[in-house]
C-alpha positions, 0 to 999 in steps of 0.5 A: 577490491575496495568496491567488493569489500564495500558490498560485503560490508553493506550485506553485513550491516543489513544482516541484523535487520534481515534476521529481525524481519524474516518470518514477519508480515509486512504490508506495502501500499504501492502507489505514486511514481513507483507504480507508474515509472518503468525504472522504479517499477523494475526496482520495486519488483527486485526489492520485493523479490529480495524481501521474499527470498530472505523470508519476509512475508510480503502483502501488496495493496495497490492503487491506480487512480491515474490509470482509472482517470485515463481510461474514463477519459478515453471512454468519455465517462464523467467522473467527479471528486468530492473532498478528494474522494472519487464519486463512484457511479455504476459506470465508473465502478465498471471501469475501476474494476477493469483497470484495478483488477484487470490491468494494474493488478496483473501487471504488478503480479507479472512483474514480480513473477518475472523477478523471481517472486511468486505473486498472485493477484486478487481483489477483495471480491475473490472469496469475498474476503473483503466486504464493505458497505457504502460510505455515503451512497447519495454522496459517493455512490459505490465508494465504500467503507470496509466492514470485514476482512477474512484474513484466512484467505490472505494467510493461506496464500502467504502460507503457500509461499505466495505474495498476495497482490490486492486490488482494493475492491470489496464485495457487497452483501447482495447477489449481483452487487458490482462491488465497492471502490475502496481507498487503497491506503485504508484497505492496506491499513485494514489488511495489515491489522487483520494479518497482525502485520509487523509493519505497514509501508506507504510508498508516496511521492514525498520524502515523508512527513515534513515540518514547517521548514520542509525538513523530514520528521523521521520519527513521530509518536501517535501523541504528536500527530493531532497537534501537527494536523491542527497547526497544518504542518500535516495537511492535504493528501498527507492527512489520509495517509497519516490517518491510515498509519494511526489506524494501523498502529491503533489496531496492533501493527507495530510501526507504520512508515511513509517513504519516498517511492521515487527513490530507487530501492526505497523499501530496502533502505527503509527496512535494512538500514538503521537510519531509514529514509522516511517517516516512521510512526509508532505508539 
């Protein structure tokens, strides 16, 4: 009986947060272990289904770098990274699109549908809703920077009660252009801004932003970020994620979250509990 009472208490504690976010748009950047481990994938799908059923308008933007690397290796196609970013040759771009749009995107969509959430997988090339230009063609090839997002395409899917699952590939301006490979963190940020989302959440393989004693910084204000970068408290792969968070809140998103996707039900713990589990960045 006590276990049953505890379940009810948990639901009651979550109820104010469910009320607060019902009807609001939340963009989730899905990557890391949460995207590759079978148990975590299933938990993620259940979390999204619950969010969907209580009225949260969920948009998912995913990566897939590890699967791209595996496929390139199988096909014996060379790949190169400069400053942590993939140099996307035309041969690489064909594989990037095949893996992201053809494999990862459809796997996520199918998993969500199986768990009771209506999902549709798309890329930025569909209806050309996400357009880009070369970041630096000589240096990075077909790795791009987003120039525009037609939010009406995504909003139409949301209004029709679908969860858009978006592969970060953007359309080029020329007929027959193969498209651009877009960093998934930055794509998620641009999409969140275009949709005027309430929140953007980045699922990562760390507990959040840590201080020099490796303790979690649960809340950060925009004004604190640069000093933490300057003294190398924030470094390496955390910098682009924090930069995407800053871009989001500068663009009107109320809060950006970096959470540990390796924790089961991390999304629900961050959204529906007062303590949360990761780092929230706000104005």
